[in-house]
HTML snippet that shows the backbone in 3Dmol.js (N, CA, C, O; Angstrom):
<script src="https://3Dmol.org/build/3Dmol-min.js"></script>
<div id="view" style="width:600px;height:400px;position:relative"></div>
<script>
const pdb = `
ATOM      1  N   MET A   1      51.401  31.662   9.457  1.00  0.00           N
ATOM      2  CA  MET A   1      50.478  31.745  10.568  1.00  0.00           C
ATOM      3  C   MET A   1      49.055  32.005  10.086  1.00  0.00           C
ATOM      4  O   MET A   1      48.098  31.494  10.668  1.00  0.00           O
ATOM      5  N   ASP A   2      48.912  32.804   9.018  1.00  0.00           N
ATOM      6  CA  ASP A   2      47.585  33.111   8.499  1.00  0.00           C
ATOM      7  C   ASP A   2      46.896  31.865   7.948  1.00  0.00           C
ATOM      8  O   ASP A   2      45.678  31.729   8.065  1.00  0.00           O
ATOM      9  N   ILE A   3      47.659  30.964   7.355  1.00  0.00           N
ATOM     10  CA  ILE A   3      47.073  29.749   6.783  1.00  0.00           C
ATOM     11  C   ILE A   3      46.486  28.867   7.879  1.00  0.00           C
ATOM     12  O   ILE A   3      45.445  28.243   7.678  1.00  0.00           O
ATOM     13  N   PHE A   4      47.142  28.808   9.033  1.00  0.00           N
ATOM     14  CA  PHE A   4      46.629  28.002  10.141  1.00  0.00           C
ATOM     15  C   PHE A   4      45.327  28.584  10.696  1.00  0.00           C
ATOM     16  O   PHE A   4      44.428  27.840  11.088  1.00  0.00           O
ATOM     17  N   MET A   5      45.231  29.909  10.728  1.00  0.00           N
ATOM     18  CA  MET A   5      44.001  30.560  11.182  1.00  0.00           C
ATOM     19  C   MET A   5      42.869  30.262  10.201  1.00  0.00           C
ATOM     20  O   MET A   5      41.744  29.997  10.626  1.00  0.00           O
ATOM     21  N   ALA A   6      43.143  30.300   8.911  1.00  0.00           N
ATOM     22  CA  ALA A   6      42.133  30.009   7.899  1.00  0.00           C
ATOM     23  C   ALA A   6      41.667  28.555   8.014  1.00  0.00           C
ATOM     24  O   ALA A   6      40.470  28.276   7.940  1.00  0.00           O
ATOM     25  N   ILE A   7      42.604  27.645   8.194  1.00  0.00           N
ATOM     26  CA  ILE A   7      42.256  26.229   8.346  1.00  0.00           C
ATOM     27  C   ILE A   7      41.406  26.022   9.596  1.00  0.00           C
ATOM     28  O   ILE A   7      40.439  25.261   9.564  1.00  0.00           O
ATOM     29  N   ALA A   8      41.750  26.684  10.686  1.00  0.00           N
ATOM     30  CA  ALA A   8      40.995  26.558  11.929  1.00  0.00           C
ATOM     31  C   ALA A   8      39.579  27.103  11.770  1.00  0.00           C
ATOM     32  O   ALA A   8      38.629  26.509  12.278  1.00  0.00           O
ATOM     33  N   ILE A   9      39.431  28.210  11.080  1.00  0.00           N
ATOM     34  CA  ILE A   9      38.107  28.805  10.883  1.00  0.00           C
ATOM     35  C   ILE A   9      37.236  27.907  10.013  1.00  0.00           C
ATOM     36  O   ILE A   9      36.075  27.664  10.340  1.00  0.00           O
ATOM     37  N   VAL A  10      37.787  27.415   8.909  1.00  0.00           N
ATOM     38  CA  VAL A  10      37.019  26.547   8.015  1.00  0.00           C
ATOM     39  C   VAL A  10      36.656  25.242   8.713  1.00  0.00           C
ATOM     40  O   VAL A  10      35.543  24.744   8.548  1.00  0.00           O
ATOM     41  N   THR A  11      37.576  24.686   9.487  1.00  0.00           N
ATOM     42  CA  THR A  11      37.289  23.463  10.237  1.00  0.00           C
ATOM     43  C   THR A  11      36.193  23.712  11.268  1.00  0.00           C
ATOM     44  O   THR A  11      35.286  22.893  11.421  1.00  0.00           O
ATOM     45  N   GLY A  12      36.271  24.820  11.964  1.00  0.00           N
ATOM     46  CA  GLY A  12      35.247  25.163  12.958  1.00  0.00           C
ATOM     47  C   GLY A  12      33.883  25.351  12.318  1.00  0.00           C
ATOM     48  O   GLY A  12      32.879  24.881  12.853  1.00  0.00           O
ATOM     49  N   LEU A  13      33.834  26.033  11.176  1.00  0.00           N
ATOM     50  CA  LEU A  13      32.569  26.212  10.473  1.00  0.00           C
ATOM     51  C   LEU A  13      32.004  24.877   9.990  1.00  0.00           C
ATOM     52  O   LEU A  13      30.798  24.641  10.062  1.00  0.00           O
ATOM     53  N   GLY A  14      32.876  24.021   9.505  1.00  0.00           N
ATOM     54  CA  GLY A  14      32.437  22.694   9.063  1.00  0.00           C
ATOM     55  C   GLY A  14      31.867  21.881  10.208  1.00  0.00           C
ATOM     56  O   GLY A  14      30.833  21.230  10.057  1.00  0.00           O
ATOM     57  N   PHE A  15      32.529  21.914  11.341  1.00  0.00           N
ATOM     58  CA  PHE A  15      32.042  21.194  12.515  1.00  0.00           C
ATOM     59  C   PHE A  15      30.701  21.750  12.980  1.00  0.00           C
ATOM     60  O   PHE A  15      29.793  20.987  13.310  1.00  0.00           O
ATOM     61  N   PHE A  16      30.575  23.062  13.006  1.00  0.00           N
ATOM     62  CA  PHE A  16      29.333  23.713  13.403  1.00  0.00           C
ATOM     63  C   PHE A  16      28.191  23.334  12.459  1.00  0.00           C
ATOM     64  O   PHE A  16      27.085  23.038  12.912  1.00  0.00           O
ATOM     65  N   ALA A  17      28.451  23.343  11.160  1.00  0.00           N
ATOM     66  CA  ALA A  17      27.431  22.955  10.185  1.00  0.00           C
ATOM     67  C   ALA A  17      27.042  21.492  10.359  1.00  0.00           C
ATOM     68  O   ALA A  17      25.868  21.145  10.231  1.00  0.00           O
ATOM     69  N   ALA A  18      28.010  20.635  10.649  1.00  0.00           N
ATOM     70  CA  ALA A  18      27.717  19.214  10.851  1.00  0.00           C
ATOM     71  C   ALA A  18      26.820  19.009  12.066  1.00  0.00           C
ATOM     72  O   ALA A  18      25.895  18.198  12.024  1.00  0.00           O
ATOM     73  N   VAL A  19      27.081  19.726  13.129  1.00  0.00           N
ATOM     74  CA  VAL A  19      26.255  19.620  14.341  1.00  0.00           C
ATOM     75  C   VAL A  19      24.827  20.064  14.035  1.00  0.00           C
ATOM     76  O   VAL A  19      23.871  19.419  14.466  1.00  0.00           O
ATOM     77  N   ILE A  20      24.678  21.148  13.302  1.00  0.00           N
ATOM     78  CA  ILE A  20      23.344  21.635  12.939  1.00  0.00           C
ATOM     79  C   ILE A  20      22.617  20.611  12.077  1.00  0.00           C
ATOM     80  O   ILE A  20      21.431  20.361  12.293  1.00  0.00           O
ATOM     81  N   LEU A  21      23.303  20.014  11.105  1.00  0.00           N
ATOM     82  CA  LEU A  21      22.678  19.025  10.231  1.00  0.00           C
ATOM     83  C   LEU A  21      22.256  17.767  10.988  1.00  0.00           C
ATOM     84  O   LEU A  21      21.194  17.208  10.716  1.00  0.00           O
ATOM     85  N   VAL A  22      23.073  17.322  11.927  1.00  0.00           N
ATOM     86  CA  VAL A  22      22.720  16.147  12.730  1.00  0.00           C
ATOM     87  C   VAL A  22      21.492  16.450  13.582  1.00  0.00           C
ATOM     88  O   VAL A  22      20.568  15.641  13.661  1.00  0.00           O
ATOM     89  N   PHE A  23      21.488  17.604  14.209  1.00  0.00           N
ATOM     90  CA  PHE A  23      20.339  18.009  15.027  1.00  0.00           C
ATOM     91  C   PHE A  23      19.073  18.104  14.177  1.00  0.00           C
ATOM     92  O   PHE A  23      18.017  17.612  14.575  1.00  0.00           O
ATOM     93  N   ALA A  24      19.177  18.732  13.015  1.00  0.00           N
ATOM     94  CA  ALA A  24      18.016  18.887  12.134  1.00  0.00           C
ATOM     95  C   ALA A  24      17.505  17.541  11.645  1.00  0.00           C
ATOM     96  O   ALA A  24      16.294  17.350  11.534  1.00  0.00           O
ATOM     97  N   SER A  25      18.397  16.608  11.351  1.00  0.00           N
ATOM     98  CA  SER A  25      17.955  15.301  10.879  1.00  0.00           C
ATOM     99  C   SER A  25      17.219  14.527  11.963  1.00  0.00           C
ATOM    100  O   SER A  25      16.324  13.738  11.659  1.00  0.00           O
ATOM    101  N   LYS A  26      17.577  14.739  13.206  1.00  0.00           N
ATOM    102  CA  LYS A  26      16.886  14.075  14.314  1.00  0.00           C
ATOM    103  C   LYS A  26      15.524  14.714  14.575  1.00  0.00           C
ATOM    104  O   LYS A  26      14.539  14.009  14.793  1.00  0.00           O
ATOM    105  N   VAL A  27      15.466  16.032  14.554  1.00  0.00           N
ATOM    106  CA  VAL A  27      14.236  16.751  14.857  1.00  0.00           C
ATOM    107  C   VAL A  27      13.215  16.614  13.728  1.00  0.00           C
ATOM    108  O   VAL A  27      12.021  16.463  13.990  1.00  0.00           O
ATOM    109  N   MET A  28      13.671  16.665  12.481  1.00  0.00           N
ATOM    110  CA  MET A  28      12.766  16.676  11.337  1.00  0.00           C
ATOM    111  C   MET A  28      12.590  15.312  10.681  1.00  0.00           C
ATOM    112  O   MET A  28      12.083  15.227   9.563  1.00  0.00           O
ATOM    113  N   ALA A  29      12.994  14.263  11.349  1.00  0.00           N
ATOM    114  CA  ALA A  29      12.875  12.926  10.770  1.00  0.00           C
ATOM    115  C   ALA A  29      11.409  12.555  10.574  1.00  0.00           C
ATOM    116  O   ALA A  29      10.563  12.841  11.421  1.00  0.00           O
ATOM    117  N   VAL A  30      11.125  11.915   9.443  1.00  0.00           N
ATOM    118  CA  VAL A  30       9.772  11.479   9.137  1.00  0.00           C
ATOM    119  C   VAL A  30       9.751   9.958   9.220  1.00  0.00           C
ATOM    120  O   VAL A  30      10.497   9.275   8.518  1.00  0.00           O
ATOM    121  N   GLU A  31       8.893   9.442  10.081  1.00  0.00           N
ATOM    122  CA  GLU A  31       8.773   8.002  10.242  1.00  0.00           C
ATOM    123  C   GLU A  31       7.874   7.448   9.136  1.00  0.00           C
ATOM    124  O   GLU A  31       6.767   7.941   8.918  1.00  0.00           O
ATOM    125  N   GLU A  32       8.357   6.427   8.448  1.00  0.00           N
ATOM    126  CA  GLU A  32       7.579   5.794   7.390  1.00  0.00           C
ATOM    127  C   GLU A  32       7.186   4.398   7.838  1.00  0.00           C
ATOM    128  O   GLU A  32       7.941   3.706   8.521  1.00  0.00           O
ATOM    129  N   ASP A  33       6.001   4.008   7.442  1.00  0.00           N
ATOM    130  CA  ASP A  33       5.499   2.685   7.774  1.00  0.00           C
ATOM    131  C   ASP A  33       6.447   1.632   7.191  1.00  0.00           C
ATOM    132  O   ASP A  33       6.677   1.632   5.982  1.00  0.00           O
ATOM    133  N   PRO A  34       6.998   0.742   8.008  1.00  0.00           N
ATOM    134  CA  PRO A  34       7.943  -0.250   7.489  1.00  0.00           C
ATOM    135  C   PRO A  34       7.308  -1.232   6.507  1.00  0.00           C
ATOM    136  O   PRO A  34       8.016  -1.880   5.737  1.00  0.00           O
ATOM    137  N   ARG A  35       5.988  -1.346   6.525  1.00  0.00           N
ATOM    138  CA  ARG A  35       5.324  -2.234   5.570  1.00  0.00           C
ATOM    139  C   ARG A  35       5.477  -1.738   4.135  1.00  0.00           C
ATOM    140  O   ARG A  35       5.474  -2.539   3.199  1.00  0.00           O
ATOM    141  N   ILE A  36       5.611  -0.412   3.954  1.00  0.00           N
ATOM    142  CA  ILE A  36       5.815   0.141   2.612  1.00  0.00           C
ATOM    143  C   ILE A  36       7.118  -0.392   2.033  1.00  0.00           C
ATOM    144  O   ILE A  36       7.164  -0.788   0.869  1.00  0.00           O
ATOM    145  N   THR A  37       8.161  -0.403   2.828  1.00  0.00           N
ATOM    146  CA  THR A  37       9.458  -0.922   2.372  1.00  0.00           C
ATOM    147  C   THR A  37       9.363  -2.408   2.055  1.00  0.00           C
ATOM    148  O   THR A  37       9.920  -2.869   1.059  1.00  0.00           O
ATOM    149  N   GLU A  38       8.669  -3.150   2.889  1.00  0.00           N
ATOM    150  CA  GLU A  38       8.531  -4.592   2.660  1.00  0.00           C
ATOM    151  C   GLU A  38       7.776  -4.884   1.365  1.00  0.00           C
ATOM    152  O   GLU A  38       8.192  -5.740   0.585  1.00  0.00           O
ATOM    153  N   VAL A  39       6.670  -4.177   1.133  1.00  0.00           N
ATOM    154  CA  VAL A  39       5.903  -4.385  -0.098  1.00  0.00           C
ATOM    155  C   VAL A  39       6.723  -3.937  -1.299  1.00  0.00           C
ATOM    156  O   VAL A  39       6.679  -4.579  -2.349  1.00  0.00           O
ATOM    157  N   ASN A  40       7.464  -2.855  -1.162  1.00  0.00           N
ATOM    158  CA  ASN A  40       8.311  -2.374  -2.257  1.00  0.00           C
ATOM    159  C   ASN A  40       9.374  -3.408  -2.632  1.00  0.00           C
ATOM    160  O   ASN A  40       9.719  -3.541  -3.806  1.00  0.00           O
ATOM    161  N   GLU A  41       9.889  -4.135  -1.651  1.00  0.00           N
ATOM    162  CA  GLU A  41      10.879  -5.180  -1.935  1.00  0.00           C
ATOM    163  C   GLU A  41      10.255  -6.373  -2.645  1.00  0.00           C
ATOM    164  O   GLU A  41      10.938  -7.077  -3.389  1.00  0.00           O
ATOM    165  N   ILE A  42       8.974  -6.607  -2.425  1.00  0.00           N
ATOM    166  CA  ILE A  42       8.285  -7.697  -3.117  1.00  0.00           C
ATOM    167  C   ILE A  42       8.049  -7.334  -4.581  1.00  0.00           C
ATOM    168  O   ILE A  42       8.136  -8.194  -5.457  1.00  0.00           O
ATOM    169  N   LEU A  43       7.751  -6.068  -4.846  1.00  0.00           N
ATOM    170  CA  LEU A  43       7.493  -5.627  -6.222  1.00  0.00           C
ATOM    171  C   LEU A  43       8.752  -5.787  -7.064  1.00  0.00           C
ATOM    172  O   LEU A  43       9.857  -5.778  -6.522  1.00  0.00           O
ATOM    173  N   PRO A  44       8.602  -5.935  -8.400  1.00  0.00           N
ATOM    174  CA  PRO A  44       9.759  -6.235  -9.241  1.00  0.00           C
ATOM    175  C   PRO A  44      10.777  -5.105  -9.388  1.00  0.00           C
ATOM    176  O   PRO A  44      11.913  -5.361  -9.787  1.00  0.00           O
ATOM    177  N   GLY A  45      10.408  -3.878  -9.081  1.00  0.00           N
ATOM    178  CA  GLY A  45      11.363  -2.773  -9.171  1.00  0.00           C
ATOM    179  C   GLY A  45      11.553  -2.248 -10.572  1.00  0.00           C
ATOM    180  O   GLY A  45      12.548  -1.575 -10.844  1.00  0.00           O
ATOM    181  N   ALA A  46      10.626  -2.535 -11.476  1.00  0.00           N
ATOM    182  CA  ALA A  46      10.743  -2.089 -12.865  1.00  0.00           C
ATOM    183  C   ALA A  46      10.443  -0.602 -13.001  1.00  0.00           C
ATOM    184  O   ALA A  46      10.904   0.035 -13.949  1.00  0.00           O
ATOM    185  N   ASN A  47       9.673  -0.035 -12.063  1.00  0.00           N
ATOM    186  CA  ASN A  47       9.279   1.372 -12.122  1.00  0.00           C
ATOM    187  C   ASN A  47       8.704   1.738 -13.484  1.00  0.00           C
ATOM    188  O   ASN A  47       8.985   2.810 -14.018  1.00  0.00           O
ATOM    189  N   CYS A  48       7.904   0.844 -14.037  1.00  0.00           N
ATOM    190  CA  CYS A  48       7.382   0.997 -15.399  1.00  0.00           C
ATOM    191  C   CYS A  48       6.163   1.901 -15.462  1.00  0.00           C
ATOM    192  O   CYS A  48       5.887   2.484 -16.511  1.00  0.00           O
ATOM    193  N   GLY A  49       5.434   2.031 -14.377  1.00  0.00           N
ATOM    194  CA  GLY A  49       4.235   2.854 -14.361  1.00  0.00           C
ATOM    195  C   GLY A  49       3.002   2.149 -14.891  1.00  0.00           C
ATOM    196  O   GLY A  49       1.956   2.781 -15.036  1.00  0.00           O
ATOM    197  N   ALA A  50       3.092   0.855 -15.186  1.00  0.00           N
ATOM    198  CA  ALA A  50       1.948   0.117 -15.713  1.00  0.00           C
ATOM    199  C   ALA A  50       0.804   0.043 -14.712  1.00  0.00           C
ATOM    200  O   ALA A  50      -0.345  -0.163 -15.103  1.00  0.00           O
ATOM    201  N   CYS A  51       1.098   0.205 -13.453  1.00  0.00           N
ATOM    202  CA  CYS A  51       0.070   0.160 -12.406  1.00  0.00           C
ATOM    203  C   CYS A  51      -0.668   1.481 -12.282  1.00  0.00           C
ATOM    204  O   CYS A  51      -1.697   1.560 -11.611  1.00  0.00           O
ATOM    205  N   GLY A  52      -0.149   2.516 -12.922  1.00  0.00           N
ATOM    206  CA  GLY A  52      -0.770   3.828 -12.832  1.00  0.00           C
ATOM    207  C   GLY A  52      -0.094   4.737 -11.825  1.00  0.00           C
ATOM    208  O   GLY A  52      -0.548   5.858 -11.594  1.00  0.00           O
ATOM    209  N   TYR A  53       0.984   4.266 -11.226  1.00  0.00           N
ATOM    210  CA  TYR A  53       1.733   5.060 -10.259  1.00  0.00           C
ATOM    211  C   TYR A  53       3.114   5.359 -10.821  1.00  0.00           C
ATOM    212  O   TYR A  53       3.571   4.699 -11.755  1.00  0.00           O
ATOM    213  N   ALA A  54       3.776   6.357 -10.247  1.00  0.00           N
ATOM    214  CA  ALA A  54       5.068   6.814 -10.768  1.00  0.00           C
ATOM    215  C   ALA A  54       6.153   5.746 -10.683  1.00  0.00           C
ATOM    216  O   ALA A  54       7.109   5.783 -11.457  1.00  0.00           O
ATOM    217  N   GLY A  55       6.029   4.829  -9.791  1.00  0.00           N
ATOM    218  CA  GLY A  55       7.015   3.767  -9.640  1.00  0.00           C
ATOM    219  C   GLY A  55       6.571   2.790  -8.582  1.00  0.00           C
ATOM    220  O   GLY A  55       5.492   2.919  -8.005  1.00  0.00           O
ATOM    221  N   CYS A  56       7.418   1.812  -8.334  1.00  0.00           N
ATOM    222  CA  CYS A  56       7.070   0.758  -7.381  1.00  0.00           C
ATOM    223  C   CYS A  56       6.907   1.294  -5.961  1.00  0.00           C
ATOM    224  O   CYS A  56       6.057   0.809  -5.215  1.00  0.00           O
ATOM    225  N   THR A  57       7.702   2.279  -5.581  1.00  0.00           N
ATOM    226  CA  THR A  57       7.593   2.829  -4.234  1.00  0.00           C
ATOM    227  C   THR A  57       6.245   3.522  -4.042  1.00  0.00           C
ATOM    228  O   THR A  57       5.603   3.357  -3.004  1.00  0.00           O
ATOM    229  N   ASP A  58       5.818   4.292  -5.031  1.00  0.00           N
ATOM    230  CA  ASP A  58       4.519   4.953  -4.931  1.00  0.00           C
ATOM    231  C   ASP A  58       3.381   3.936  -4.906  1.00  0.00           C
ATOM    232  O   ASP A  58       2.400   4.114  -4.185  1.00  0.00           O
ATOM    233  N   TYR A  59       3.514   2.885  -5.683  1.00  0.00           N
ATOM    234  CA  TYR A  59       2.489   1.845  -5.696  1.00  0.00           C
ATOM    235  C   TYR A  59       2.446   1.125  -4.347  1.00  0.00           C
ATOM    236  O   TYR A  59       1.363   0.848  -3.830  1.00  0.00           O
ATOM    237  N   ALA A  60       3.611   0.819  -3.776  1.00  0.00           N
ATOM    238  CA  ALA A  60       3.663   0.175  -2.458  1.00  0.00           C
ATOM    239  C   ALA A  60       3.032   1.074  -1.400  1.00  0.00           C
ATOM    240  O   ALA A  60       2.294   0.597  -0.537  1.00  0.00           O
ATOM    241  N   ARG A  61       3.320   2.372  -1.466  1.00  0.00           N
ATOM    242  CA  ARG A  61       2.732   3.322  -0.518  1.00  0.00           C
ATOM    243  C   ARG A  61       1.208   3.335  -0.668  1.00  0.00           C
ATOM    244  O   ARG A  61       0.488   3.373   0.331  1.00  0.00           O
ATOM    245  N   ALA A  62       0.716   3.304  -1.903  1.00  0.00           N
ATOM    246  CA  ALA A  62      -0.725   3.313  -2.137  1.00  0.00           C
ATOM    247  C   ALA A  62      -1.377   2.026  -1.632  1.00  0.00           C
ATOM    248  O   ALA A  62      -2.491   2.057  -1.109  1.00  0.00           O
ATOM    249  N   ILE A  63      -0.693   0.909  -1.787  1.00  0.00           N
ATOM    250  CA  ILE A  63      -1.233  -0.365  -1.293  1.00  0.00           C
ATOM    251  C   ILE A  63      -1.412  -0.311   0.223  1.00  0.00           C
ATOM    252  O   ILE A  63      -2.446  -0.727   0.746  1.00  0.00           O
ATOM    253  N   ILE A  64      -0.417   0.195   0.916  1.00  0.00           N
ATOM    254  CA  ILE A  64      -0.454   0.218   2.379  1.00  0.00           C
ATOM    255  C   ILE A  64      -1.369   1.324   2.903  1.00  0.00           C
ATOM    256  O   ILE A  64      -2.188   1.075   3.787  1.00  0.00           O
ATOM    257  N   GLU A  65      -1.243   2.532   2.374  1.00  0.00           N
ATOM    258  CA  GLU A  65      -1.957   3.667   2.947  1.00  0.00           C
ATOM    259  C   GLU A  65      -3.375   3.834   2.403  1.00  0.00           C
ATOM    260  O   GLU A  65      -4.265   4.273   3.131  1.00  0.00           O
ATOM    261  N   ASP A  66      -3.595   3.489   1.129  1.00  0.00           N
ATOM    262  CA  ASP A  66      -4.884   3.772   0.499  1.00  0.00           C
ATOM    263  C   ASP A  66      -5.672   2.522   0.139  1.00  0.00           C
ATOM    264  O   ASP A  66      -6.727   2.622  -0.487  1.00  0.00           O
ATOM    265  N   ASP A  67      -5.183   1.351   0.519  1.00  0.00           N
ATOM    266  CA  ASP A  67      -5.846   0.075   0.218  1.00  0.00           C
ATOM    267  C   ASP A  67      -6.152  -0.087  -1.271  1.00  0.00           C
ATOM    268  O   ASP A  67      -7.259  -0.468  -1.650  1.00  0.00           O
ATOM    269  N   VAL A  68      -5.156   0.207  -2.108  1.00  0.00           N
ATOM    270  CA  VAL A  68      -5.300   0.059  -3.555  1.00  0.00           C
ATOM    271  C   VAL A  68      -5.237  -1.424  -3.914  1.00  0.00           C
ATOM    272  O   VAL A  68      -4.615  -2.215  -3.206  1.00  0.00           O
ATOM    273  N   ASP A  69      -5.873  -1.788  -5.002  1.00  0.00           N
ATOM    274  CA  ASP A  69      -5.893  -3.167  -5.487  1.00  0.00           C
ATOM    275  C   ASP A  69      -4.463  -3.666  -5.720  1.00  0.00           C
ATOM    276  O   ASP A  69      -3.650  -2.958  -6.315  1.00  0.00           O
ATOM    277  N   ILE A  70      -4.158  -4.867  -5.260  1.00  0.00           N
ATOM    278  CA  ILE A  70      -2.794  -5.399  -5.382  1.00  0.00           C
ATOM    279  C   ILE A  70      -2.552  -6.079  -6.720  1.00  0.00           C
ATOM    280  O   ILE A  70      -1.459  -6.596  -6.950  1.00  0.00           O
ATOM    281  N   THR A  71      -3.534  -6.095  -7.604  1.00  0.00           N
ATOM    282  CA  THR A  71      -3.379  -6.786  -8.890  1.00  0.00           C
ATOM    283  C   THR A  71      -2.967  -5.858 -10.023  1.00  0.00           C
ATOM    284  O   THR A  71      -3.047  -6.253 -11.186  1.00  0.00           O
ATOM    285  N   LEU A  72      -2.531  -4.649  -9.728  1.00  0.00           N
ATOM    286  CA  LEU A  72      -2.206  -3.684 -10.773  1.00  0.00           C
ATOM    287  C   LEU A  72      -0.817  -3.867 -11.370  1.00  0.00           C
ATOM    288  O   LEU A  72      -0.545  -3.328 -12.443  1.00  0.00           O
ATOM    289  N   CYS A  73       0.065  -4.604 -10.716  1.00  0.00           N
ATOM    290  CA  CYS A  73       1.442  -4.772 -11.193  1.00  0.00           C
ATOM    291  C   CYS A  73       1.477  -5.779 -12.336  1.00  0.00           C
ATOM    292  O   CYS A  73       1.324  -6.982 -12.129  1.00  0.00           O
ATOM    293  N   LYS A  74       1.683  -5.262 -13.552  1.00  0.00           N
ATOM    294  CA  LYS A  74       1.711  -6.133 -14.732  1.00  0.00           C
ATOM    295  C   LYS A  74       2.996  -6.974 -14.816  1.00  0.00           C
ATOM    296  O   LYS A  74       2.907  -8.170 -15.094  1.00  0.00           O
ATOM    297  N   PRO A  75       4.178  -6.400 -14.589  1.00  0.00           N
ATOM    298  CA  PRO A  75       5.403  -7.212 -14.684  1.00  0.00           C
ATOM    299  C   PRO A  75       5.489  -8.299 -13.620  1.00  0.00           C
ATOM    300  O   PRO A  75       6.087  -9.347 -13.864  1.00  0.00           O
ATOM    301  N   GLY A  76       4.906  -8.075 -12.450  1.00  0.00           N
ATOM    302  CA  GLY A  76       5.014  -9.032 -11.362  1.00  0.00           C
ATOM    303  C   GLY A  76       4.108 -10.232 -11.508  1.00  0.00           C
ATOM    304  O   GLY A  76       4.415 -11.324 -11.029  1.00  0.00           O
ATOM    305  N   ARG A  77       3.007 -10.023 -12.162  1.00  0.00           N
ATOM    306  CA  ARG A  77       2.007 -11.069 -12.403  1.00  0.00           C
ATOM    307  C   ARG A  77       1.581 -11.760 -11.116  1.00  0.00           C
ATOM    308  O   ARG A  77       1.594 -11.150 -10.047  1.00  0.00           O
ATOM    309  N   ASP A  78       1.209 -13.010 -11.215  1.00  0.00           N
ATOM    310  CA  ASP A  78       0.638 -13.751 -10.090  1.00  0.00           C
ATOM    311  C   ASP A  78       1.619 -13.952  -8.940  1.00  0.00           C
ATOM    312  O   ASP A  78       1.211 -13.982  -7.779  1.00  0.00           O
ATOM    313  N   LYS A  79       2.902 -14.088  -9.247  1.00  0.00           N
ATOM    314  CA  LYS A  79       3.896 -14.314  -8.199  1.00  0.00           C
ATOM    315  C   LYS A  79       3.901 -13.142  -7.211  1.00  0.00           C
ATOM    316  O   LYS A  79       3.854 -13.351  -5.999  1.00  0.00           O
ATOM    317  N   VAL A  80       3.958 -11.931  -7.721  1.00  0.00           N
ATOM    318  CA  VAL A  80       3.984 -10.746  -6.862  1.00  0.00           C
ATOM    319  C   VAL A  80       2.658 -10.584  -6.132  1.00  0.00           C
ATOM    320  O   VAL A  80       2.634 -10.259  -4.945  1.00  0.00           O
ATOM    321  N   ILE A  81       1.559 -10.809  -6.839  1.00  0.00           N
ATOM    322  CA  ILE A  81       0.239 -10.688  -6.214  1.00  0.00           C
ATOM    323  C   ILE A  81       0.127 -11.638  -5.025  1.00  0.00           C
ATOM    324  O   ILE A  81      -0.337 -11.244  -3.955  1.00  0.00           O
ATOM    325  N   ASN A  82       0.548 -12.885  -5.209  1.00  0.00           N
ATOM    326  CA  ASN A  82       0.474 -13.870  -4.125  1.00  0.00           C
ATOM    327  C   ASN A  82       1.384 -13.507  -2.956  1.00  0.00           C
ATOM    328  O   ASN A  82       0.996 -13.655  -1.797  1.00  0.00           O
ATOM    329  N   GLU A  83       2.599 -13.028  -3.258  1.00  0.00           N
ATOM    330  CA  GLU A  83       3.515 -12.654  -2.185  1.00  0.00           C
ATOM    331  C   GLU A  83       2.987 -11.464  -1.387  1.00  0.00           C
ATOM    332  O   GLU A  83       3.082 -11.447  -0.160  1.00  0.00           O
ATOM    333  N   ILE A  84       2.430 -10.469  -2.080  1.00  0.00           N
ATOM    334  CA  ILE A  84       1.875  -9.324  -1.374  1.00  0.00           C
ATOM    335  C   ILE A  84       0.673  -9.743  -0.541  1.00  0.00           C
ATOM    336  O   ILE A  84       0.507  -9.295   0.594  1.00  0.00           O
ATOM    337  N   LYS A  85      -0.160 -10.599  -1.107  1.00  0.00           N
ATOM    338  CA  LYS A  85      -1.343 -11.079  -0.387  1.00  0.00           C
ATOM    339  C   LYS A  85      -0.927 -11.805   0.892  1.00  0.00           C
ATOM    340  O   LYS A  85      -1.514 -11.587   1.951  1.00  0.00           O
ATOM    341  N   GLU A  86       0.092 -12.675   0.792  1.00  0.00           N
ATOM    342  CA  GLU A  86       0.593 -13.399   1.966  1.00  0.00           C
ATOM    343  C   GLU A  86       1.171 -12.440   3.001  1.00  0.00           C
ATOM    344  O   GLU A  86       0.914 -12.573   4.197  1.00  0.00           O
ATOM    345  N   TYR A  87       1.954 -11.473   2.528  1.00  0.00           N
ATOM    346  CA  TYR A  87       2.569 -10.514   3.448  1.00  0.00           C
ATOM    347  C   TYR A  87       1.509  -9.704   4.183  1.00  0.00           C
ATOM    348  O   TYR A  87       1.593  -9.529   5.399  1.00  0.00           O
ATOM    349  N   LEU A  88       0.516  -9.209   3.454  1.00  0.00           N
ATOM    350  CA  LEU A  88      -0.526  -8.396   4.080  1.00  0.00           C
ATOM    351  C   LEU A  88      -1.357  -9.225   5.064  1.00  0.00           C
ATOM    352  O   LEU A  88      -1.773  -8.721   6.107  1.00  0.00           O
ATOM    353  N   ALA A  89      -1.593 -10.482   4.734  1.00  0.00           N
ATOM    354  CA  ALA A  89      -2.333 -11.346   5.660  1.00  0.00           C
ATOM    355  C   ALA A  89      -1.524 -11.587   6.934  1.00  0.00           C
ATOM    356  O   ALA A  89      -2.082 -11.625   8.031  1.00  0.00           O
ATOM    357  N   ALA A  90      -0.218 -11.748   6.785  1.00  0.00           N
ATOM    358  CA  ALA A  90       0.625 -12.013   7.945  1.00  0.00           C
ATOM    359  C   ALA A  90       0.818 -10.764   8.809  1.00  0.00           C
ATOM    360  O   ALA A  90       0.962 -10.869  10.027  1.00  0.00           O
ATOM    361  N   SER A  91       0.821  -9.583   8.180  1.00  0.00           N
ATOM    362  CA  SER A  91       1.061  -8.357   8.952  1.00  0.00           C
ATOM    363  C   SER A  91      -0.216  -7.747   9.505  1.00  0.00           C
ATOM    364  O   SER A  91      -0.163  -6.755  10.232  1.00  0.00           O
ATOM    365  N   ALA A  92      -1.355  -8.324   9.173  1.00  0.00           N
ATOM    366  CA  ALA A  92      -2.628  -7.751   9.656  1.00  0.00           C
ATOM    367  C   ALA A  92      -2.915  -8.128  11.090  1.00  0.00           C
ATOM    368  O   ALA A  92      -3.942  -7.727  11.639  1.00  0.00           O
TER     369      ALA A  92
END
`;
const viewer = $3Dmol.createViewer("view");
viewer.addModel(pdb, "pdb");
viewer.setStyle({}, {cartoon: {color: "spectrum"}});
viewer.zoomTo();
viewer.render();
</script>
């Protein structure tokens, strides 16, 4: 009988924690500009840092939020530059 009480308590605590986590994820959600994700998908994903940023995601964020030059990606070369230029022109 004691084992069933222990299982019930642990299950109840788990359910309670899950409800709190779901609520917190809804309340504390941070909306990100979807253009950052789109530009990040255009970048090669090498995360090499040749552009001066920690990785492709940071560089994509800088392009969208800070209007950084789109020619900094060395691995992507002209193909990536042209795709980003087209995307930004279409989303403007």
